N, C-alpha and C positions, 0 to 999 in steps of 0.2 A: 504494500500500500504506500503510495507516495504522499509525502507531506503536502504536496500541492493540490491534492484532491480532497481527502478526508479532513485535513486539518485547516483547510483554507478558511473555514468559517468559525473557527474556535472563538466563542464569545469572550473567554478570558484574555487570550493574547490580543485579539483584535480590539476589544472594548476597554480593557483596563491597562494593558501594557503598551497599546498603540503600535503593535508590531504584527506582521503576518504570523499566522500560527507556526509554531516551531516544534518539529517532531522530537528533537533532542530534549526539549523542556518537558514535553509530554512523557517521554520515555524515562525521564528522571523521576517522575512521580508515579508512573503506572507501569504495570507489567501485564502481559497476556498469559493466562494459564489454561490448561486443559481442565475442564470440569470433571470431577470424580464423584463417586458415590461409595458409601460404605455398606457392605453386605456381609453378614456373618464375620465381622471383625476383619474384613479384607477390603482393601481399596480397589475399586474397579472403575473402568471408564463409564461415564454416563451413556445410556443407550442413545440419547439424542446426538451424541458426538459433537458437542459444542465447546466453545472456549469462553472464558470470562476475562474481564478487565478488572484488576484490583490495584488498590493503592499500595505502593511499596512500604512495608512496615517501617523501614529505617528513615522514611521521609514524611511520616504522618504528622509530626510536629511542625514541619515546614509548610504544610498545605493550609489553604484557607479553610476555616471551620465550616462544616455543613452538617446540619441535623438531617439524618435520613430515617426512614421508617425502620423500625426494628423487626417488622414482620411483613412478608409479602403475601400474607393470607388473603385469599380472594382475588389474586392477580388475574385469574382466568375470566373473571367477569368483565375485565377491561380489554380482553384480547380481541383482535380484529384481523380480518383478512384483506389483502389488497389484490385487486385483479392483476394478473400477469399481462403487462402491456405487450401487445404483439410487435409493436415497432421497436421496442428495446426489452426483449424477454429476459426474465431471470434464468440462470443456468438450470438445466434439468436436474431434478432431485436424484441422487445416485444411491442413496441408502448406505453410503460408505460411512463407517464409523471411524472417527479420528482416534487412533490408538496410540500414536506417538506424536509428541510435540515437535514442531519445527525447531531446527537448531537455533534460529534467531530468537525463539521464545525462551530458550534456556538462560539467556543472558538477562539479568535483572539490572535495569538502570542503564546509564549512558557510559560509553567507553571513556576511559580516563582521558584520552587524547581529545575527546569532544566536550568534556566538562568546561574547558576554558570558554567555549562559545556561549555558554549559558550563565556564566557567573553574574553578569550585569542583570540578566533577567531574574535570577534567584534573589539578588539584592532588592530588585523592585517588588518581588512577591513578598519579601519580608516587610518592606515599608508599607505595602497595602494591608498586610495582615495587622501590623501595628496600628494602622489607622482605622481598623475595624471592618474592613471589607470581608464579607462572608460569601460563601457559595450561593446563598439565596439572593444576594445582591447582584451577582452575575446573571443568574437566571431571570431575576426581576428586570434587569436592564433590557434584555431581549423582549420580554413581554411588554414592558412600558413603551418601547419604541415600535412594537408590533412588527417585528421581523422574525423570520424563521432562521434557525441556526445554520441550516444547510442551503439557504436561499442565495442565489446570485444577486448581489446588490451593487448599486452605483457607489455607495459610501461604506467604508468600514464603520463599525459601531462607535469607535472613539471620535469620529468626525460628525456624528449625528447630534449636533448641539442645537439648542433653540435657534430658529431662524435659518437653519440649513435646509436646502431643498432636498426633500425625501423622495423625489420622483425616482422610480425604479429601485427603491430601497425598502420602503415600508409596505406592508400588506394593505393597510388602510390609512386614511388621514388621521392625524392627531394622536398624541401619546396618551396612554392610559394613566390614570391617577395612581398614586401609591396604594390607596385603599383597594382599587380595582385589581392591581397586580397581586396584592396580598390575598 
């Protein structure tokens, strides 16, 4: 996955650091792991053969705080299906179970040689954290300005100031109030 595709619309990098999304910064905080299940005291691959993204434990204290649900109970009531677009179809389901992780997944974090590239970004994250920025504020900024995180926009989030033209940027006119975002 290239940083120019998936991370192009990262709300944190774009809106709060004022930079294009940075894959090394993402990789500093997160890792991809193969999902497992426990059966009769034995760890097995999950039947759905999927992977998860998790926060690297040694960087938890550096991350912006975010209160998450402690239970996913009832998640299936929010599940939905999307029609497979004929013009750009999804790959065919292979029923293949991922049993071994990719070599690139085994590495947690950023390579030492690449850590120099993100030192200024990490310093900015520390400053934002000290100033009280939380994960909910990042999500709230996208909702307030009515943009979708993976949407192609004329302006990056950090340039969406009062008075800026939001043509080809916001889904609808006018920002939401803080109470509506909450």
